[in-house]
C-alpha positions as CSV (number, residue, x, y, z in Angstrom):
1,M,-27.9,17.2,24.5
2,T,-28.5,14.2,22.2
3,R,-27.7,14.2,18.5
4,S,-31.4,14.7,17.7
5,E,-31.6,17.7,20.0
6,S,-28.5,19.4,18.6
7,P,-29.0,22.8,17.1
8,D,-29.7,22.9,13.4
9,L,-26.7,24.9,12.0
10,S,-28.1,24.7,8.5
11,V,-30.4,27.5,9.5
12,R,-28.9,31.0,10.0
13,Q,-27.7,31.5,13.6
14,R,-27.3,34.7,15.7
15,L,-24.8,35.3,18.4
16,H,-26.0,34.6,21.9
17,P,-28.2,37.4,23.4
18,S,-25.6,38.0,26.1
19,S,-23.0,38.8,23.4
20,P,-23.2,42.6,23.8
21,F,-22.8,42.4,27.6
22,F,-19.7,40.2,27.4
23,N,-18.1,42.3,24.7
24,A,-18.7,45.5,26.6
25,A,-17.2,43.8,29.6
26,R,-14.2,42.8,27.5
27,H,-13.5,46.4,26.5
28,L,-13.9,47.7,30.0
29,K,-11.6,45.0,31.4
30,K,-8.8,46.4,29.3
31,L,-9.3,49.8,30.7
32,I,-9.5,49.0,34.4
33,L,-5.7,49.2,35.2
34,P,-5.1,52.3,33.0
35,A,-8.1,54.0,34.5
36,I,-6.9,53.5,38.1
37,V,-3.5,54.9,37.2
38,V,-5.0,57.9,35.4
39,F,-7.4,58.8,38.1
40,L,-4.8,58.5,40.8
41,V,-2.0,60.5,39.2
42,A,-3.6,62.6,36.5
43,Q,-4.7,66.2,37.3
44,A,-8.4,67.0,37.3
45,A,-8.2,68.9,34.0
46,S,-5.9,66.4,32.4
47,W,-6.8,65.3,28.9
48,E,-6.0,61.7,29.7
49,R,-9.2,61.5,31.7
50,W,-11.3,62.0,28.5
51,L,-9.6,59.1,26.7
52,F,-12.0,56.6,28.2
53,L,-14.9,58.0,26.3
54,F,-13.5,56.1,23.3
55,V,-14.9,52.9,24.9
56,V,-18.4,54.1,24.1
57,P,-18.1,53.7,20.3
58,S,-16.6,50.2,20.9
59,I,-19.6,49.2,22.9
60,L,-22.0,50.6,20.3
61,Y,-20.1,48.7,17.6
62,E,-20.5,45.4,19.5
63,I,-24.2,45.9,19.8
64,Y,-24.3,46.6,16.0
65,R,-22.4,43.3,15.4
66,F,-24.9,41.4,17.5
67,F,-27.7,42.5,15.2
68,T,-25.8,41.9,12.0
69,V,-23.6,38.8,12.4
70,R,-25.1,35.6,11.0
71,F,-23.6,32.2,10.3
72,H,-24.8,28.8,9.1
73,F,-23.4,25.6,7.7
74,A,-23.7,24.8,4.0
75,T,-22.4,21.7,2.1
76,G,-18.8,21.3,3.2
77,E,-18.4,24.9,4.4
78,M,-19.3,27.5,7.0
79,V,-20.8,30.8,5.9
80,V,-20.4,33.9,8.0
81,R,-22.2,37.1,7.1
82,D,-21.8,40.5,8.9
83,G,-22.6,44.1,8.1
84,W,-25.6,46.1,7.3
85,L,-24.7,49.0,4.9
86,F,-21.6,47.1,3.7
87,N,-22.3,43.4,3.7
88,N,-19.4,40.9,4.1
89,E,-19.8,37.2,3.4
90,R,-17.1,34.6,4.0
91,H,-17.2,31.0,2.9
92,I,-14.9,28.9,5.1
93,P,-14.4,25.3,3.8
94,F,-14.3,22.7,6.5
95,E,-11.0,21.2,5.2
96,R,-9.3,24.6,5.6
97,I,-10.2,24.9,9.3
98,Q,-7.1,24.0,11.3
99,N,-8.4,24.6,14.9
100,I,-11.6,25.6,16.6
101,D,-10.6,27.1,20.0
102,F,-13.0,28.4,22.5
103,T,-12.6,30.4,25.7
104,Q,-14.9,30.6,28.7
105,T,-14.5,33.0,31.6
106,L,-16.0,32.1,35.0
107,L,-19.2,34.1,34.2
108,Q,-19.4,32.7,30.7
109,R,-19.3,29.1,32.1
110,W,-22.1,30.0,34.5
111,C,-24.1,31.4,31.5
112,G,-23.3,28.4,29.3
113,V,-21.6,30.4,26.5
114,A,-18.2,30.6,25.0
115,E,-16.0,32.7,22.7
116,V,-15.0,30.9,19.5
117,R,-12.0,31.3,17.2
118,L,-11.7,29.5,13.9
119,Q,-8.1,29.2,12.8
120,T,-7.3,28.5,9.1
121,A,-4.2,28.5,6.9
122,S,-5.3,31.8,5.2
123,G,-3.4,34.2,7.4
124,Q,-2.1,35.2,10.8
125,E,-5.4,36.3,12.3
126,P,-8.3,33.9,13.0
127,E,-10.6,33.5,10.1
128,A,-13.6,34.1,12.2
129,V,-14.1,35.2,15.9
130,L,-17.6,34.6,17.2
131,R,-18.3,36.3,20.6
132,V,-20.3,34.7,22.1
133,L,-22.1,31.4,21.3
134,A,-24.1,28.9,23.4
135,V,-22.0,25.9,24.3
136,P,-24.3,23.4,22.5
137,V,-23.8,25.4,19.3
138,V,-20.0,25.3,19.8
139,E,-20.0,21.5,20.4
140,E,-22.2,20.9,17.3
141,M,-19.9,23.2,15.2
142,R,-16.8,21.3,16.3
143,R,-18.5,17.9,15.7
144,R,-19.6,18.9,12.2
145,V,-16.2,20.3,11.1
146,F,-14.0,17.6,12.5
147,E,-16.3,14.7,11.5
148,F,-16.1,16.1,7.9
149,G,-12.3,16.1,8.2
150,E,-12.2,12.5,9.4
151,Q,-14.5,11.3,6.6
152,A,-12.3,13.2,4.0
153,G,-9.1,11.7,5.5
154,A,-10.6,8.2,5.4
155,E,-10.9,8.4,1.7
156,V,-7.1,8.9,1.3
157,P,-5.3,5.5,0.9
158,P,-2.5,4.9,3.4
159,D,0.9,6.1,2.1
160,L,4.1,4.8,3.6
161,T,6.0,7.9,2.5
162,T,3.9,10.2,4.6
163,G,4.1,8.1,7.8
164,W,0.3,7.7,8.0
165,E,-1.1,4.4,9.2
166,S,-4.3,2.9,8.0
167,R,-7.1,3.0,10.6
168,E,-9.5,0.2,11.4
169,R,-12.9,1.6,12.4
170,E,-15.2,-0.2,14.8
171,F,-18.9,-0.3,13.9
172,E,-22.1,-0.6,15.7
173,V,-25.5,-1.5,14.2
174,E,-28.3,1.0,14.2
175,D,-31.9,0.1,14.7
176,D,-32.4,0.0,10.9
177,G,-29.5,-2.5,10.5
178,S,-27.1,0.0,8.9
179,P,-23.6,0.2,10.4
180,S,-22.4,3.4,12.1
181,P,-19.0,4.3,13.7
182,A,-18.7,3.4,17.3
183,P,-18.4,6.4,19.7
184,V,-14.8,7.3,20.3
185,S,-13.7,7.9,23.9
186,D,-11.1,10.4,25.1
187,R,-7.7,9.0,26.1
188,L,-5.7,11.1,28.6
189,L,-2.2,11.8,27.4
190,L,-1.0,14.4,29.8
191,H,-2.3,16.0,33.0
192,L,-0.3,18.6,34.9
193,P,-0.8,18.5,38.7
194,P,-0.2,21.6,40.9
195,A,3.4,20.5,41.5
196,A,4.2,20.5,37.8
197,L,2.5,23.9,37.4
198,M,4.8,25.3,40.1
199,K,7.8,24.0,38.2
200,L,6.5,25.6,35.0
201,G,6.0,28.9,36.8
202,L,9.6,28.9,37.9
203,I,10.8,28.1,34.4
204,K,8.7,30.7,32.5
205,N,9.1,33.6,35.0
206,R,6.1,35.7,33.7
207,G,6.8,38.4,36.3
208,L,9.3,40.2,34.1
209,G,6.5,41.3,31.8
210,L,4.7,42.9,34.7
211,V,7.8,44.8,35.6
212,L,8.3,46.1,32.1
213,A,4.6,47.2,32.0
214,G,4.9,48.9,35.3
215,M,8.0,50.8,34.2
216,G,6.3,51.9,31.0
217,L,3.3,53.3,33.0
218,A,5.7,55.0,35.4
219,W,7.5,56.7,32.5
220,E,4.3,57.7,30.8
221,F,2.8,59.4,33.8
222,D,6.1,60.8,35.2
223,L,5.8,58.8,38.4
224,W,9.6,58.8,39.1
225,E,9.6,62.7,39.2
226,R,6.3,63.0,41.1
227,F,7.3,60.7,44.0
228,D,10.9,61.9,43.9
229,F,12.2,58.4,44.4
230,V,15.9,59.4,44.5
231,E,15.4,61.9,47.3
232,K,13.4,59.4,49.4
233,V,16.1,56.7,49.1
234,R,19.0,59.1,49.6
235,P,18.7,59.2,53.5
236,W,19.1,55.4,53.6
237,F,22.5,55.6,52.1
238,S,23.9,59.0,53.2
239,D,25.3,57.8,56.6
240,A,25.3,54.1,55.9
241,T,28.4,51.9,56.0
242,W,29.3,49.9,52.9
243,Q,28.1,46.7,54.7
244,R,24.7,48.2,55.2
245,I,24.5,49.4,51.6
246,V,25.4,45.9,50.4
247,L,22.7,44.4,52.6
248,L,20.0,47.0,51.5
249,V,20.8,46.4,47.8
250,A,20.9,42.6,48.2
251,G,17.7,42.6,50.1
252,T,15.9,44.8,47.6
253,V,17.1,42.6,44.7
254,L,16.0,39.5,46.5
255,A,12.6,41.0,47.5
256,G,12.0,42.0,43.9
257,F,13.0,38.6,42.6
258,A,10.7,37.0,45.1
259,C,7.7,39.2,44.0
260,L,8.4,38.4,40.3
261,L,8.6,34.7,41.1
262,L,5.4,34.8,43.1
263,F,3.5,36.5,40.3
264,S,4.8,33.9,37.8
265,L,3.7,31.1,40.0
266,V,0.2,32.6,40.5
267,W,-0.2,33.4,36.8
268,T,0.8,29.9,35.7
269,F,-1.4,28.2,38.3
270,F,-4.5,30.2,37.3
271,R,-3.8,30.1,33.6
272,L,-3.0,26.4,33.2
273,Y,-4.9,25.0,36.1
274,D,-6.0,21.4,35.5
275,F,-4.2,21.2,32.2
276,R,-5.3,18.2,30.2
277,L,-4.2,16.9,26.8
278,T,-6.4,14.1,25.5
279,R,-6.7,12.2,22.3
280,H,-10.2,11.8,20.8
281,G,-10.0,9.7,17.7
282,D,-7.6,11.6,15.3
283,D,-7.9,14.8,17.3
284,F,-5.9,16.2,20.2
285,R,-7.9,18.2,22.7
286,L,-6.6,20.7,25.3
287,Q,-8.3,22.2,28.3
288,C,-7.0,24.3,31.1
289,G,-7.7,27.4,33.2
290,M,-9.2,28.1,36.6
291,T,-11.3,31.3,36.2
292,T,-11.0,31.5,32.4
293,R,-11.4,28.0,30.9
294,L,-9.6,27.5,27.6
295,S,-10.3,24.7,25.1
296,A,-8.8,23.8,21.8
297,T,-8.8,21.0,19.2
298,V,-5.8,20.1,17.1
299,P,-6.5,17.6,14.3
300,L,-3.6,15.1,14.2
301,H,-3.3,15.1,10.4
302,R,-3.0,18.9,10.3
303,I,0.2,19.2,12.5
304,Q,2.9,20.7,10.3
305,F,5.8,21.1,12.7
306,V,7.0,19.8,16.1
307,S,9.4,21.7,18.4
308,V,11.0,20.8,21.7
309,Q,12.4,23.5,24.0
310,E,14.9,22.8,26.8
311,T,16.3,25.7,29.0
312,V,18.8,25.4,31.7
313,L,15.9,25.2,34.3
314,H,14.2,22.6,32.2
315,R,17.3,20.4,32.4
316,A,17.7,21.0,36.1
317,M,14.1,19.8,36.6
318,G,14.4,16.9,34.2
319,A,11.7,18.2,31.8
320,V,11.1,19.8,28.4
321,S,8.3,21.8,26.7
322,L,6.6,20.6,23.4
323,Q,4.9,22.8,20.9
324,V,3.2,22.0,17.6
325,E,2.3,24.2,14.7
326,T,-0.6,24.0,12.3
327,A,-1.0,26.3,9.2
328,G,-1.6,30.0,9.6
329,G,0.0,30.4,13.0
330,K,1.0,33.5,14.8
331,S,4.2,34.2,16.6
332,E,4.3,32.9,20.1
333,G,4.5,36.2,21.9
334,E,1.4,37.8,20.3
335,E,-1.7,38.3,22.4
336,N,-4.1,36.3,20.3
337,A,-1.8,33.4,19.6
338,S,-3.8,30.2,19.6
339,M,-3.7,28.3,22.8
340,S,-3.2,25.0,21.0
341,R,0.1,26.3,19.5
342,R,1.4,27.9,22.7
343,W,0.6,25.2,25.2
344,F,0.4,21.8,23.5
345,A,2.5,20.1,26.2
346,P,4.0,22.8,28.5
347,L,6.0,20.5,30.7
348,V,6.8,16.8,30.1
349,T,9.4,14.4,31.2
350,P,11.7,12.8,28.5
351,G,9.6,9.6,28.7
352,Q,6.3,11.5,28.2
353,L,8.0,13.4,25.3
354,T,8.8,10.1,23.6
355,D,5.2,8.9,23.9
356,L,3.7,12.2,22.7
357,V,6.0,12.3,19.6
358,A,5.0,8.8,18.8
359,E,1.3,9.9,19.1
360,I,1.9,12.7,16.6
361,R,4.0,10.7,14.1
362,P,4.0,7.0,14.7
363,G,7.4,5.5,14.5
364,L,9.3,8.7,15.1
365,S,11.8,8.8,17.9
366,L,13.9,11.9,18.5
367,E,16.4,9.8,20.5
368,G,17.0,7.4,17.6
369,L,17.8,10.1,15.0
370,D,21.3,10.1,13.3
371,W,22.5,13.7,13.9
372,Q,25.1,15.4,11.7
373,G,27.0,18.3,13.3
374,L,29.1,21.1,12.0
375,D,32.4,20.5,10.4
376,A,35.6,22.3,11.5
377,V,35.1,25.2,9.2
378,G,31.5,25.8,10.4
379,R,32.6,25.8,14.1
380,R,35.4,28.2,13.3
381,R,33.0,30.6,11.6
382,L,30.6,30.3,14.6
383,R,33.4,31.2,16.9
384,R,34.6,34.2,14.8
385,R,31.1,35.6,14.6
386,A,30.6,35.4,18.4
387,L,34.0,37.1,19.0
388,F,33.2,39.9,16.6
389,L,29.9,40.6,18.3
390,A,31.5,40.5,21.8
391,L,34.3,42.9,20.7
392,L,31.8,45.3,19.0
393,L,29.6,45.4,22.1
394,S,32.6,45.8,24.4
395,A,33.9,48.8,22.3
396,G,30.5,50.5,22.6
397,L,30.3,50.0,26.4
398,A,33.9,51.3,26.7
399,L,32.9,54.5,24.9
400,L,29.7,55.0,26.8
401,F,30.9,54.2,30.3
402,R,34.5,55.3,30.5
403,P,36.7,54.1,32.1
404,W,34.9,51.1,33.7
405,G,33.1,50.1,30.5
406,G,36.3,48.7,29.2
407,L,36.1,45.9,31.7
408,A,33.2,44.4,29.7
409,I,35.7,42.8,27.4
410,A,36.9,40.6,30.3
411,I,33.3,39.3,30.6
412,L,31.9,39.3,27.1
413,V,34.8,37.6,25.3
414,P,35.0,34.5,27.5
415,Y,31.2,34.3,27.4
416,A,31.3,34.5,23.6
417,L,33.9,31.7,23.4
418,L,31.9,29.5,25.8
419,H,28.6,30.2,24.0
420,S,30.0,29.5,20.5
421,A,31.7,26.3,21.7
422,R,28.5,24.9,23.3
423,E,26.4,25.9,20.3
424,G,28.8,24.3,17.9
425,M,28.6,21.1,19.8
426,F,24.8,20.9,19.8
427,L,23.9,22.4,16.4
428,A,23.1,19.6,14.0
429,F,20.5,18.2,11.6
430,S,19.1,14.8,10.8
431,H,17.5,13.6,7.6
432,F,15.3,10.6,8.3
433,A,12.8,8.6,6.2
434,G,9.8,10.8,7.0
435,G,11.3,14.3,7.2
436,I,14.1,16.4,8.6
437,A,15.0,17.5,12.1
438,Y,17.2,20.5,13.2
439,R,18.5,21.4,16.7
440,S,20.4,24.5,17.9
441,G,21.2,26.5,20.9
442,A,23.9,26.8,23.6
443,F,22.1,27.1,26.9
444,T,18.5,27.1,25.7
445,R,18.2,24.2,23.3
446,R,15.6,23.7,20.7
447,T,14.9,20.6,18.5
448,S,12.4,21.0,15.7
449,V,11.0,18.4,13.2
450,T,8.9,18.8,10.0
451,F,7.8,16.1,7.5
452,H,8.1,15.6,3.8
453,D,4.3,15.8,3.3
454,K,4.1,19.1,5.1
455,S,7.1,20.9,3.5
456,Q,6.2,23.8,1.2
457,V,9.4,25.6,0.3
458,I,13.0,24.3,0.4
459,S,15.6,26.9,-0.4
460,L,19.3,27.5,-0.3
461,H,20.8,30.9,0.9
462,E,24.3,32.2,0.5
463,S,25.6,35.3,2.2
464,P,28.9,37.0,1.0
465,F,30.7,35.2,3.8
466,D,29.1,31.9,2.8
467,R,30.4,32.3,-0.8
468,R,33.8,33.0,0.5
469,Y,33.9,29.7,2.4
470,A,31.9,27.7,-0.3
471,M,29.1,27.2,2.2
472,A,25.3,27.8,2.3
473,S,22.3,27.6,4.7
474,L,19.3,25.4,4.0
475,H,15.8,26.6,4.8
476,V,12.7,24.3,5.0
477,D,9.4,26.2,5.4
478,T,6.0,24.8,6.2
479,A,2.6,26.5,6.3
480,G,2.8,27.0,10.0
481,A,6.5,27.6,10.6
482,G,7.2,30.4,13.0
483,T,4.8,29.9,15.9
484,A,7.3,27.9,17.9
485,G,10.0,30.4,17.4
486,H,12.5,27.9,15.9
487,R,12.4,27.4,12.2
488,I,14.4,24.9,10.3
489,Q,17.3,27.0,8.9
490,I,20.5,25.0,9.0
491,P,23.6,27.2,8.7
492,Y,27.2,26.6,7.8
493,L,26.7,23.7,5.5
494,S,29.3,23.0,2.8
495,R,27.8,24.0,-0.6
496,G,27.9,20.4,-1.9
497,V,26.1,19.0,1.2
498,A,23.5,21.8,1.2
499,K,22.7,21.4,-2.5
500,S,22.6,17.6,-2.3
501,L,20.3,17.7,0.8
502,G,18.1,20.3,-0.7
503,E,17.5,18.4,-3.9
504,E,16.8,15.2,-1.9
505,L,14.3,17.0,0.4
506,A,12.6,18.6,-2.6
507,T,12.2,15.2,-4.4
508,Q,10.8,13.5,-1.3
509,A,8.4,16.4,-0.6
510,E,7.1,16.2,-4.2
511,Q,6.6,12.4,-3.9
512,A,4.9,12.8,-0.6
513,A,2.3,15.1,-2.1
514,F,1.9,18.1,0.3
515,R,-1.5,18.0,2.0
516,W,-3.2,20.7,4.2
517,S,-5.2,18.0,5.9
């Protein structure tokens, strides 16, 4: 569709006519697995069978929303209206929109529609969820919003303290002789082939969530008692030798682990199939998914926080994961967490990480940072805390599982000493010209960076133990801190160092003039 054929969003728009159908299917999809379990194990007169009638009001509500939801674009803002008896009207300024994510299932792609989420900095939930819109409407929406952001950003003079660089725009000449910006092409930054997705499936191990869900269903519907699992397994062990018992247990554990691994590989492959991270002007664009296609846009100038995760399996495979945060993020584990925050760069090599960090903040190199680690007092406190927790847990196990529970101390105390030693060696911070970086972890290591122009609150915290040792912890909060699961909270600093660093960060953040966009 050409620019002249683009939908006119200044006129009130409805949801797509297929919206009630897709929303009804969305509610029914959530009930498929519970329905199968209920109808297989519940008795004919069981009350659980009637729970599925509650889906009827949900479907009626979605039909009601189709007839009442309207949206249109006004000057510099998007207006969303919904309701009939009780009218709600929201005005969403373009500059507050952090991301516009859209999702397409296989059927939605065939119908040319998508589900849209508008993420802002106002809270943890999306500011608006529009299910569903025609794809041309979505594309025009994204173009209008992010072109507005680029024009607003172009009016801000380059500032060396914020790390922004001035941009030179290329121009074409229209038929009437007036200059217009040249079209910007996408530049591919990262593409994950199937081999990389298999590595990611091994690292993430999503099968554990399926096991926990299955155990919860078994507990809820008393499946353990109904199938009498213990009695069915007892004959296998009654007359077996210890060698056979060891083989049976080992085989069961290996088979279970293989199933979990297979599920994780399949889930990762379908979820992140054909993952692409591209750069379009000053925006990052993400796309992935085989059956359900996910798409997200992350404006470069709205990135608040950068975090790198490296587990033991990451290091074994020579890779890391990179996440970014924009304002108003949700925690990583929540169901509706934005795709752009969860999967910015799921698996990259150290060389690719260097290039991506430079794309996000020109001139920044994590390898070139000057790290300052813990002093002797801080490492000693870290070791004492780990020993205390190990001894406390060992005492609890000894009381609960006498007499063998006392053996836990032989395992937990050495592990606590090893863990605290490794964490003490890696834990450090680095204050550089454009912001501050913090790293922590013993076996799973995380390195996070935020910038002076994105810092909101800088605070010092002292516990009673901190005051005893004349120490403090320094916290640096941004509008989006929390999504990546690793906030900048530097512990075990001497009080003088913490106070001096906090004052310096506050001064530089004030000079950098915090900006949402």
